[in-house]
Structure formats: structure tokens, C-alpha cells
C-alpha positions as a printed Julia matrix, in Angstrom:
390×3 Matrix{Float64}:
 237.74  -85.41  101.11
 236.57  -81.82  100.89
 235.92  -79.84  104.07
 233.08  -77.34  103.65
 231.13  -74.85  105.77
 227.58  -75.62  106.82
 226.06  -72.28  107.88
 222.56  -73.65  108.52
 223.78  -76.2   111.03
 224.83  -73.77  113.72
 223.38  -70.43  112.69
 226.7   -68.66  112.27
 228.25  -67.5   109.04
 231.71  -68.68  108.16
 232.58  -69.99  111.62
 231.89  -73.72  111.35
 234.92  -75.49  110.0
 233.69  -78.92  109.01
 230.88  -80.73  107.28
 231.38  -84.28  106.05
 228.31  -85.07  103.89
 226.73  -88.41  104.62
 228.4   -88.9   108.0
 226.14  -86.84  110.24
 223.2   -88.2   112.17
 219.84  -86.49  112.03
 219.94  -83.08  113.74
 219.01  -83.32  117.4
 216.63  -80.96  119.24
 219.59  -79.1   120.75
 220.92  -78.32  117.28
 223.99  -80.54  117.64
 224.83  -83.12  115.0
 226.86  -86.24  115.71
 229.59  -87.52  113.45
 230.94  -91.02  113.97
 234.68  -91.18  113.34
 234.41  -94.82  112.28
 232.54  -93.62  109.18
 235.28  -91.14  108.28
 238.57  -92.05  106.57
 241.32  -92.47  109.16
 243.34  -89.69  107.59
 240.49  -87.3   108.49
 240.12  -88.28  112.15
 242.39  -85.53  113.45
 240.6   -82.94  111.32
 237.22  -84.09  112.61
 238.29  -83.79  116.25
 239.92  -80.41  115.66
 236.8   -79.1   113.91
 234.54  -80.26  116.73
 236.72  -78.59  119.35
 236.88  -75.3   117.46
 233.27  -74.99  116.34
 232.1   -71.92  118.28
 228.54  -73.04  118.89
 229.03  -76.77  119.28
 227.45  -77.81  116.0
 229.54  -81.0   115.93
 229.8   -83.83  118.44
 232.3   -86.58  117.75
 231.52  -90.18  118.77
 233.8   -93.19  118.49
 231.37  -95.83  117.26
 227.85  -96.24  115.98
 226.78  -98.19  119.07
 223.81  -97.4   121.27
 223.77  -94.67  123.89
 224.83  -96.94  126.73
 227.87  -98.29  124.89
 228.75  -94.82  123.65
 228.64  -93.42  127.15
 231.11  -96.02  128.39
 233.39  -95.63  125.38
 233.61  -91.86  125.29
 235.98  -89.95  127.56
 234.53  -87.58  130.12
 233.44  -84.3   128.49
 235.61  -81.24  128.85
 234.07  -78.3   130.73
 233.48  -76.52  127.42
 231.79  -79.56  125.88
 229.61  -80.03  128.94
 228.45  -76.42  128.77
 227.79  -76.7   125.06
 225.51  -79.7   125.56
 223.64  -78.28  128.56
 220.41  -77.93  126.61
 220.33  -81.7   125.98
 221.27  -82.45  129.57
 218.54  -80.19  130.91
 215.86  -82.86  130.67
 217.98  -85.18  132.81
 219.3   -82.63  135.31
 216.36  -80.33  135.86
 218.02  -77.41  134.08
 221.5   -77.92  135.53
 224.64  -76.96  133.63
 228.05  -78.61  133.96
 230.94  -76.39  135.03
 233.89  -78.75  135.23
 232.81  -81.38  137.73
 230.27  -79.11  139.42
 226.65  -78.76  138.35
 225.28  -75.21  138.29
 221.83  -73.96  137.43
 221.25  -71.98  134.25
 218.18  -69.79  134.54
 217.86  -69.39  130.78
 218.33  -72.95  129.56
 216.14  -73.5   126.5
 215.37  -69.77  126.21
 216.04  -67.5   123.24
 216.83  -63.84  123.9
 217.07  -60.81  121.62
 219.25  -58.01  123.0
 219.45  -54.74  121.08
 222.37  -52.37  121.39
 224.38  -55.39  122.52
 227.68  -54.56  120.85
 229.09  -52.72  123.86
 228.4   -51.36  127.33
 225.26  -52.38  129.18
 223.79  -54.28  126.22
 226.89  -56.42  125.82
 226.96  -57.15  129.55
 223.31  -58.26  129.35
 223.96  -60.53  126.37
 226.91  -62.16  128.14
 224.93  -62.64  131.36
 222.08  -64.37  129.54
 224.41  -66.6   127.53
 226.37  -67.6   130.64
 223.15  -68.95  132.12
 222.31  -71.08  129.11
 220.31  -68.7   126.94
 220.76  -68.49  123.18
 221.24  -64.82  122.32
 220.66  -62.78  119.19
 223.12  -59.9   119.52
 221.71  -56.92  117.62
 223.57  -53.68  117.11
 223.85  -50.95  114.51
 227.6   -51.58  114.67
 227.94  -54.98  113.02
 231.6   -55.46  113.95
 230.78  -54.82  117.62
 227.95  -57.36  117.46
 230.28  -59.95  115.95
 232.9   -59.28  118.65
 230.25  -59.86  121.33
 229.16  -63.17  119.78
 232.78  -64.23  119.52
 233.21  -63.67  123.27
 230.04  -65.66  123.96
 231.28  -68.46  121.69
 234.64  -68.48  123.47
 232.73  -69.2   126.69
 230.87  -72.08  124.98
 227.67  -70.09  124.62
 225.26  -69.78  121.7
 224.87  -66.45  119.91
 224.12  -64.9   116.55
 225.16  -61.39  115.46
 222.77  -59.16  113.5
 223.67  -55.69  112.27
 220.55  -53.54  112.18
 218.96  -50.2   113.11
 215.93  -50.48  115.4
 214.51  -47.26  113.95
 213.93  -49.2   110.71
 210.7   -51.22  110.9
 211.77  -53.62  108.15
 215.11  -54.23  109.85
 213.33  -54.97  113.14
 211.01  -57.45  111.44
 214.0   -59.14  109.8
 215.77  -59.32  113.18
 212.98  -61.32  114.79
 212.46  -63.48  111.73
 216.15  -64.33  111.92
 215.87  -65.16  115.61
 212.94  -67.46  114.93
 214.59  -69.11  111.93
 217.87  -69.84  113.71
 216.73  -70.51  117.26
 213.06  -71.45  116.92
 211.38  -68.48  118.6
 211.81  -65.66  121.11
 211.32  -65.86  124.88
 213.22  -62.84  126.18
 213.77  -59.29  124.93
 216.09  -56.58  126.2
 215.45  -53.24  124.51
 218.75  -51.54  125.19
 219.54  -49.72  121.93
 219.52  -45.95  122.3
 220.52  -42.93  120.22
 223.38  -41.96  122.54
 225.27  -40.28  119.7
 222.64  -37.52  119.72
 222.97  -36.56  123.38
 225.69  -33.9   122.87
 223.17  -32.0   120.7
 220.22  -32.66  123.02
 219.84  -29.25  124.64
 217.28  -27.18  126.54
 213.86  -26.77  124.91
 214.44  -23.38  123.26
 217.86  -24.46  121.96
 216.81  -27.91  120.8
 217.07  -28.89  117.15
 213.8   -30.64  116.35
 215.68  -33.13  114.18
 217.43  -34.33  117.36
 214.05  -34.74  119.04
 212.63  -36.7   116.1
 215.66  -38.97  115.71
 215.84  -39.64  119.45
 212.18  -40.6   119.59
 212.52  -42.74  116.45
 215.25  -44.84  118.06
 214.61  -44.77  121.79
 210.82  -44.94  121.83
 209.54  -46.02  118.42
 212.35  -48.56  118.03
 211.49  -50.08  121.39
 207.81  -50.24  120.39
 208.7   -51.93  117.09
 210.75  -54.59  118.87
 207.96  -55.25  121.37
 205.4   -55.6   118.56
 207.57  -58.23  116.9
 208.41  -60.07  120.12
 204.96  -60.31  121.71
 203.28  -62.61  119.14
 206.29  -64.93  119.24
 206.2   -64.99  123.05
 202.5   -65.75  123.0
 203.22  -68.67  120.67
 205.81  -69.96  123.18
 203.38  -69.62  126.1
 205.14  -66.82  128.01
 207.85  -64.2   127.79
 209.72  -61.45  129.59
 210.78  -58.0   128.37
 213.11  -55.47  129.96
 213.18  -51.95  128.53
 216.3   -49.92  129.31
 215.06  -46.62  130.69
 217.16  -44.1   132.62
 217.14  -41.97  135.74
 217.0   -39.07  133.27
 213.42  -40.16  132.64
 212.56  -39.72  136.31
 213.9   -36.22  137.02
 214.36  -32.9   135.25
 217.67  -31.64  133.9
 219.09  -28.55  132.22
 219.53  -30.45  128.96
 218.9   -33.95  127.5
 215.31  -32.9   126.81
 214.65  -35.47  124.07
 216.46  -38.3   125.8
 214.66  -37.74  129.1
 211.25  -37.5   127.41
 211.85  -40.7   125.46
 212.84  -42.59  128.6
 209.86  -41.26  130.58
 207.59  -42.42  127.77
 209.34  -45.8   127.78
 208.36  -46.21  131.43
 204.69  -45.82  130.53
 205.08  -48.03  127.47
 206.42  -50.73  129.79
 203.47  -50.36  132.17
 201.03  -50.47  129.25
 202.62  -53.61  127.82
 202.59  -55.32  131.21
 198.92  -54.44  131.65
 197.8   -55.48  128.19
 199.63  -58.81  127.95
 199.94  -60.03  131.51
 197.05  -62.41  130.85
 199.28  -64.06  128.22
 202.01  -64.54  130.84
 204.21  -61.86  129.32
 205.98  -59.69  131.86
 207.52  -56.29  131.14
 209.64  -54.1   133.39
 211.83  -51.06  132.87
 215.28  -50.61  134.35
 216.48  -47.06  135.08
 220.29  -46.9   135.4
 222.04  -43.94  136.93
 225.75  -43.31  136.41
 227.03  -46.51  134.8
 230.65  -46.19  133.73
 230.7   -47.68  130.25
 233.73  -47.24  128.01
 231.82  -44.71  125.91
 230.86  -42.62  128.92
 234.33  -42.77  130.43
 235.79  -41.44  127.19
 233.7   -38.26  127.31
 233.35  -37.67  131.06
 235.8   -35.0   132.15
 237.31  -34.83  135.64
 235.01  -31.99  136.65
 231.88  -34.0   135.95
 233.28  -37.16  137.52
 233.87  -35.27  140.74
 230.45  -33.62  140.61
 228.59  -36.89  140.09
 230.62  -38.74  142.71
 229.45  -36.25  145.33
 225.86  -37.3   144.7
 226.47  -41.06  144.94
 225.34  -42.68  148.17
 227.66  -45.59  147.48
 231.42  -44.99  147.26
 231.7   -46.07  143.6
 229.98  -45.59  140.27
 228.02  -48.33  138.59
 229.33  -50.93  136.16
 227.56  -52.51  133.17
 227.67  -55.84  135.02
 225.59  -54.3   137.83
 222.79  -53.53  135.39
 223.14  -56.89  133.64
 222.64  -58.71  136.94
 219.39  -56.82  137.53
 218.2   -57.42  133.97
 218.95  -61.14  134.25
 216.96  -61.31  137.48
 213.94  -59.55  135.94
 214.03  -61.83  132.89
 214.26  -64.98  134.99
 211.63  -67.0   136.82
 213.07  -65.59  140.04
 211.07  -62.46  139.16
 207.97  -64.38  138.03
 205.61  -62.11  140.01
 207.24  -58.79  139.08
 205.82  -56.84  136.16
 204.94  -53.26  135.22
 207.72  -51.81  137.39
 210.43  -49.2   136.86
 213.46  -50.35  138.86
 216.19  -47.8   139.57
 219.8   -48.92  139.7
 221.58  -45.67  140.46
 223.63  -46.13  143.62
 221.05  -44.03  145.45
 221.51  -40.93  143.28
 217.77  -40.17  143.21
 217.09  -41.32  146.77
 218.38  -38.33  148.72
 217.37  -34.73  149.37
 218.76  -32.17  146.9
 221.12  -30.7   149.52
 222.87  -34.02  150.16
 226.06  -33.21  148.26
 226.23  -29.6   149.46
 226.32  -30.19  153.2
 223.8   -32.89  153.95
 226.51  -35.53  153.61
 228.57  -34.38  156.59
 229.85  -37.89  157.29
 231.64  -38.08  153.94
 234.91  -36.24  153.39
 234.94  -33.85  150.46
 237.24  -34.75  147.58
 240.43  -32.73  147.33
 239.73  -29.32  145.85
 235.98  -29.69  146.34
 235.18  -26.49  148.23
 231.8   -24.86  148.86
 232.81  -22.3   146.22
 233.41  -25.1   143.72
 230.05  -26.62  144.57
 228.37  -23.31  143.7
 230.2   -23.03  140.36
 228.33  -23.61  137.08
 227.55  -27.26  136.51
 229.63  -29.37  134.1
 227.95  -31.48  131.46
 228.46  -35.21  131.09
 226.41  -36.01  128.03
């Protein structure tokens, strides 16, 4: 008997390992198909069980006999933790949205929801995609770096989540349209959107106004602002069709205060704040919420690679909390704003910056007398020219 790949069954390319034509039941609402081992040659039983255990998005469920549900429940062994998580969408109607974690039932805030996360191959975007998937959401992982998107979906699959990788550039209107068409085709619609993609590769050339290359300005706006608008325009009609939706736009503290450089980046993020308020105002009647999140210093791998010791010390002096932020910190806030826990929050710009913008400008140069200065951090050093971190 030939073992073939069925890409349409689970929405992933080349990852499913088994299809036995004629042995599957009709597809169920949760996208899982059942195969009865009694209908498969005995020599294939081990292969069937292995395939079901390895399928990354739980496209296959093995049953022992073709009996009714009651008999099947008594005949089957207790599900493994991974299997229980995989079948949480089906269990939701019986458990009020609960998800199995071993023998403990936990609540998944995004059960039955479909999320699109852009720039999800690494850093904050990846952390957001993982957070949504861990709470039951099905996630379309979009990134201009296709290999990074695939790696993120592989991690989600390893945790028994549901995800699909799409390589695309949000500055391309056709690519954005194809992204949301893919989400709808594979997962049935869109409920949640995280606009995280940003032209971070341009920030080293993003200088003061008189030194700014206009091509940097145009490219930054095309990705950060226009790309976000394009994604919202594709998501909103699909959310309306589903009855509600939630959007989080990834802004920045750079969009809330002036700086000696990052002119294009800051302007795009400031405009994103108003775009978020406009969207919330225009579509609140359709039960679509939109908020912006403004991170401060969040130590992603990319930032750590280019942040020299001078700038690390300088920024640490301005933190009210004794550590820098992590991508998981932002993901926790994003998950909250997307969830029903934030059902009455919309049109807001929420800072997550460790208090960097909350203090008076003199805080780090004497106002923080309770905090010891780092070694080598003298008043003379504080007055020295500022280091750049972008």
C-alpha cells in the first residue's frame, strides 16, 4: 500500500506523512480525520500509528474499531497530553473552551480563533505567534524570511499547536491579499491580527532630517505604515464576516518621543498610533477592536547583536525596572489585548517600556539617587556624546 502526502488535509506542505485513500471518515469541523485501523491491512498498523503521532498538526486520529462514540471511548486508551491539546477545538464544546494539559484542564483564550501575525519569524512577532498558539489559536506565521517562518511553525507544531508559514512582504499589496486568502482557505477566516512586521533593516540609515535619504523614508513608510494599512484592509471584512475581531499594531516608544535619528521609523510609528485610533473608531460598531502596543527596549536577538556595551549601559540607566524587556513580555500584553479579557479596551496606545518614558529627563543623571551607578559610569561619562543603538 502506497503512503502519500495529503497537503489539503492539514494545511501544511510536505509535513503530513500518511494518507490511506478510502479509509478516512468525513473531515470533522476541527479539521481532524479519523482512520480506523481495522480497515487497514495489519502490516500497516504500525505505520498508521507512527504517522498519527508524528503529524505536526494532528490531521490524523487513529481509532481501533468502527463502533459508535460510546464504544470507541471505552476502547481507546487515554489520550496523551499532546493528543489532548491537538483535539482541544473539538473538546471546546464540551468543556467550555478548556484545554487538556496532561490530566489538568486549562483555559485557552483563543480556542476556535484564527490569527495572522506578520513579522513572526523571530523576536517579538515569533513570541506573539507562540503565545497565541499555546492558548489554542490557529496561527498564520507571515514573514519576509520564509525559513524563519517555517522554523516558527515547526516550534508551534512541536507543542501540538496549529500553524501555517507564509513567506511574503507586507509592502506588496498582492502578497498581502494572498496572505489573507491563504488564511481563509486553510483555517476558514481571520479573527485576530498582529501587525508586527517592520523595516528594521533600514534603521542604521535612518538619520536626522537633513541627513536622511528619502529612499529610506519611502521604504520605511511602505512597510511600517502602508503595510499595516494593507493588512488591516484585508482583515477587517473577514472579521466582520465572523462577527468580531481584534487587531494589535506594533508601535514603538520611538513614536511617542523625539530622537536625534530614526526620523522615518519614529514618524511611521506615530502615524500607526493614529491609524489604530481611526480603525477603532470606524469599526467599533462592528465589534472590531484595535489597539497599539509601544515597546521600549526589548532585547531581541537582533537587537542584542548590534547593541554595543556603551549603549547597553546608557539605556540601563534610564530603566525604572532593573532589567530590560523580553519578547515574551510584549507577547503577554498582545495576547491580553487580543483576548476577551480586554473586551472593553480599544483605541489605546499601551506602552511596555519598563518605565523609560515615565520619568523626568534628569532621572538618569542624578534624579535616581537611590540606584547605584554602574561601574565606570561617572558624571563625565553621562555628559559624553550619546551612543546609537539602532
